[in-house]
C-alpha positions as CSV (number, residue, x, y, z in Angstrom):
1,M,-136.9,-117.5,115.4
2,G,-137.8,-116.9,119.1
3,H,-134.2,-116.9,120.1
4,K,-133.4,-113.9,117.8
5,T,-135.6,-111.4,119.5
6,N,-136.5,-110.3,123.1
7,P,-138.7,-113.1,124.4
8,K,-140.7,-110.6,126.6
9,A,-141.4,-108.2,123.7
10,L,-142.5,-111.1,121.5
11,R,-145.1,-112.3,124.0
12,L,-146.6,-108.9,125.1
13,G,-150.4,-109.4,125.3
14,I,-150.1,-113.2,125.1
15,S,-148.1,-114.4,128.2
16,Q,-146.4,-111.1,129.2
17,D,-148.0,-108.0,130.6
18,W,-146.9,-104.4,129.9
19,I,-144.8,-102.5,132.5
20,S,-146.1,-99.1,131.4
21,K,-149.9,-99.1,132.0
22,W,-151.4,-96.1,130.3
23,F,-152.9,-95.1,127.0
24,D,-152.7,-91.8,125.3
25,P,-152.4,-91.7,121.4
26,K,-151.9,-88.0,121.3
27,N,-149.0,-87.9,123.7
28,F,-147.6,-91.4,123.3
29,S,-144.1,-90.5,122.3
30,F,-143.8,-87.9,125.1
31,Y,-145.0,-90.2,127.8
32,L,-142.8,-93.0,126.5
33,F,-139.8,-90.7,126.7
34,I,-140.7,-89.7,130.3
35,D,-141.0,-93.4,131.3
36,Y,-137.5,-94.0,129.9
37,K,-136.1,-91.1,131.8
38,I,-137.8,-92.3,135.1
39,R,-136.4,-95.8,134.7
40,K,-132.9,-94.3,133.9
41,I,-132.9,-92.2,137.1
42,I,-133.9,-95.2,139.2
43,K,-131.3,-97.4,137.6
44,E,-128.6,-94.8,138.1
45,M,-129.6,-94.2,141.7
46,F,-129.9,-98.0,142.6
47,P,-127.6,-99.8,140.2
48,R,-127.3,-103.0,142.3
49,A,-130.5,-103.0,144.4
50,G,-132.1,-106.2,143.1
51,I,-134.7,-104.3,141.1
52,E,-136.7,-106.7,138.9
53,N,-138.7,-104.1,137.1
54,V,-140.3,-100.6,137.4
55,Q,-144.0,-100.4,136.5
56,I,-145.5,-97.0,135.7
57,E,-149.2,-96.2,136.0
58,R,-150.8,-93.0,134.9
59,H,-154.2,-91.8,136.2
60,G,-155.0,-89.0,133.7
61,Q,-152.5,-86.2,133.6
62,E,-152.6,-85.5,137.3
63,K,-151.2,-88.6,138.9
64,L,-148.2,-90.8,138.2
65,N,-147.7,-94.0,140.3
66,I,-144.3,-95.7,140.1
67,I,-144.1,-99.4,141.4
68,I,-140.7,-100.7,142.1
69,N,-140.4,-104.5,142.5
70,T,-137.2,-105.3,144.3
71,A,-135.5,-107.9,146.4
72,R,-134.1,-105.2,148.7
73,P,-137.0,-102.8,149.6
74,G,-135.2,-101.5,152.7
75,F,-132.3,-100.3,150.6
76,V,-134.5,-98.6,148.1
77,I,-136.6,-96.9,150.8
78,G,-133.7,-95.9,152.9
79,P,-133.7,-94.8,156.6
80,E,-136.9,-93.0,157.3
81,G,-137.6,-92.9,153.6
82,K,-134.6,-90.8,152.8
83,N,-133.8,-92.6,149.5
84,L,-137.3,-92.3,148.2
85,K,-137.5,-88.6,149.1
86,E,-134.2,-88.1,147.1
87,L,-135.6,-90.1,144.2
88,K,-138.8,-88.1,144.2
89,E,-136.9,-84.8,144.1
90,K,-134.8,-86.1,141.1
91,I,-137.9,-87.2,139.2
92,N,-139.8,-84.0,139.9
93,S,-136.8,-82.0,138.7
94,M,-136.8,-84.0,135.5
95,L,-140.5,-83.6,135.0
96,Q,-140.3,-79.8,135.5
97,E,-137.7,-79.7,132.7
98,F,-139.9,-81.4,130.1
99,Y,-143.5,-80.5,131.1
100,K,-144.8,-77.2,129.8
101,S,-147.8,-77.2,132.2
102,K,-148.3,-78.5,135.8
103,I,-146.3,-81.7,136.6
104,P,-148.2,-84.8,137.8
105,I,-148.2,-85.8,141.5
106,V,-145.7,-88.6,141.8
107,S,-146.3,-91.5,144.2
108,F,-144.2,-94.6,145.0
109,D,-145.1,-98.2,145.8
110,V,-142.1,-100.4,146.7
111,R,-142.9,-104.1,146.6
112,E,-140.7,-106.8,148.0
113,I,-139.9,-109.8,145.8
114,K,-140.2,-112.9,148.1
115,K,-138.4,-115.3,145.8
116,P,-135.6,-113.4,144.1
117,Y,-134.0,-116.4,142.4
118,T,-137.2,-116.9,140.3
119,H,-136.6,-113.6,138.4
120,A,-134.2,-113.4,135.5
121,A,-133.2,-109.7,136.1
122,I,-132.0,-110.5,139.7
123,L,-130.1,-113.6,138.6
124,A,-128.4,-111.6,135.8
125,E,-127.4,-108.9,138.3
126,L,-126.1,-111.5,140.7
127,A,-124.0,-113.1,138.0
128,A,-122.6,-109.7,137.0
129,L,-121.6,-109.0,140.7
130,E,-119.8,-112.4,140.9
131,I,-118.0,-111.9,137.6
132,E,-116.8,-108.5,138.8
133,K,-115.4,-110.3,141.8
134,R,-113.3,-112.5,139.4
135,I,-115.2,-115.7,140.1
136,P,-114.7,-118.1,137.1
137,V,-117.5,-117.8,134.5
138,R,-118.4,-121.5,134.4
139,K,-118.8,-121.6,138.2
140,V,-121.0,-118.5,138.0
141,M,-123.3,-120.1,135.5
142,K,-123.6,-123.4,137.4
143,R,-124.4,-121.5,140.6
144,L,-127.0,-119.4,138.9
145,I,-128.8,-122.5,137.4
146,Q,-128.7,-124.3,140.8
147,R,-130.3,-121.3,142.5
148,A,-133.1,-121.0,140.0
149,M,-133.9,-124.8,139.7
150,Q,-134.3,-125.0,143.5
151,H,-137.8,-123.5,142.9
152,K,-140.5,-125.8,141.5
153,E,-142.0,-123.0,139.4
154,I,-138.8,-122.8,137.3
155,L,-139.0,-125.5,134.6
156,G,-135.9,-124.5,132.6
157,V,-132.9,-122.1,132.7
158,K,-130.5,-120.9,130.0
159,V,-127.5,-118.6,130.7
160,K,-125.2,-117.0,128.1
161,I,-122.1,-114.9,129.0
162,S,-120.1,-113.1,126.3
163,G,-116.8,-111.1,126.4
164,R,-113.3,-111.5,127.5
165,L,-114.2,-114.3,129.8
166,N,-111.8,-114.7,132.8
167,G,-109.6,-112.0,131.2
168,A,-108.9,-114.0,128.0
169,E,-107.3,-112.1,125.2
170,I,-109.9,-113.2,122.6
171,A,-113.6,-112.5,123.4
172,R,-116.0,-115.5,123.2
173,S,-119.4,-116.7,124.3
174,E,-120.3,-119.5,126.7
175,W,-123.7,-120.8,127.4
176,L,-125.2,-123.3,129.8
177,T,-128.6,-124.9,130.3
178,D,-130.1,-127.2,132.9
179,P,-130.1,-130.7,131.4
180,K,-133.5,-131.5,133.1
181,G,-135.2,-128.4,132.0
182,K,-136.2,-126.8,128.7
183,I,-136.6,-123.3,127.1
184,P,-139.3,-123.3,124.4
185,L,-138.5,-119.9,122.8
186,S,-140.7,-120.6,119.8
187,T,-143.9,-121.3,121.8
188,F,-145.8,-118.0,122.3
189,R,-147.9,-119.2,125.2
190,A,-144.7,-120.1,127.1
191,I,-144.0,-117.8,130.0
192,I,-140.4,-116.8,129.4
193,D,-138.6,-114.4,131.8
194,Y,-135.6,-112.8,130.2
195,A,-133.0,-110.3,131.3
196,Q,-129.6,-109.0,130.4
197,D,-126.9,-107.3,132.4
198,E,-123.3,-106.2,132.2
199,A,-120.3,-106.9,134.4
200,H,-117.7,-104.1,134.2
201,C,-114.3,-105.6,134.7
202,T,-110.7,-104.3,134.4
203,Y,-110.3,-106.2,131.2
204,G,-113.6,-105.0,129.6
205,V,-117.3,-105.4,129.7
206,V,-118.9,-108.9,130.0
207,G,-122.5,-109.4,128.8
208,I,-124.9,-111.7,130.7
209,K,-128.2,-113.0,129.4
210,V,-130.6,-115.2,131.4
211,W,-133.8,-117.0,130.2
212,L,-136.2,-118.7,132.7
213,Y,-139.1,-120.9,131.7
214,K,-142.1,-120.8,134.0
215,G,-144.6,-123.0,132.3
216,E,-147.4,-122.1,129.8
217,K,-150.3,-119.7,130.0
218,I,-153.5,-121.5,129.4
């Protein structure tokens, strides 16, 4: 059954950690909505910046810390912090729209990812970029697996690409795994990194899914 649901959501609290770190039972739905809006703003502003995830920490109602894990920190920060200033303005504007009282103080922490090919989100984004450049789908999948398996911490890779592949008239799905690795989706203690992305081509949208197996949590 593990392959029928999001592997990260299935393992929260077991081998996966939360990306929103706060607890407030009274305002849960409101804060969850604000987190969604923050991530949406970041994704729209940096659509192809190699962002692995956005962690959000709340310290009471006064402080909001946003941690951006990215392979391209210089691009996210911008010259003299220009991009971060613009991002802060957009987020503050959104907060003023939804908060009835004083908005929290927003701070940023941009962290560089040293090994981008060990993260499913970055690999899926890279595959989307290559498909948009009309590189054959099979070649894209083989390249992606080779890049990931170069790192000893990656024990298995699975890639699935769906849509009008290479401009074909009939949509289909293709998948590829590394023959030497494994993806134990039914094992809860297995550390599975999962991500999905989309390639927007002239002939339609192509969906990409990537699974990485990084061992087991003891």
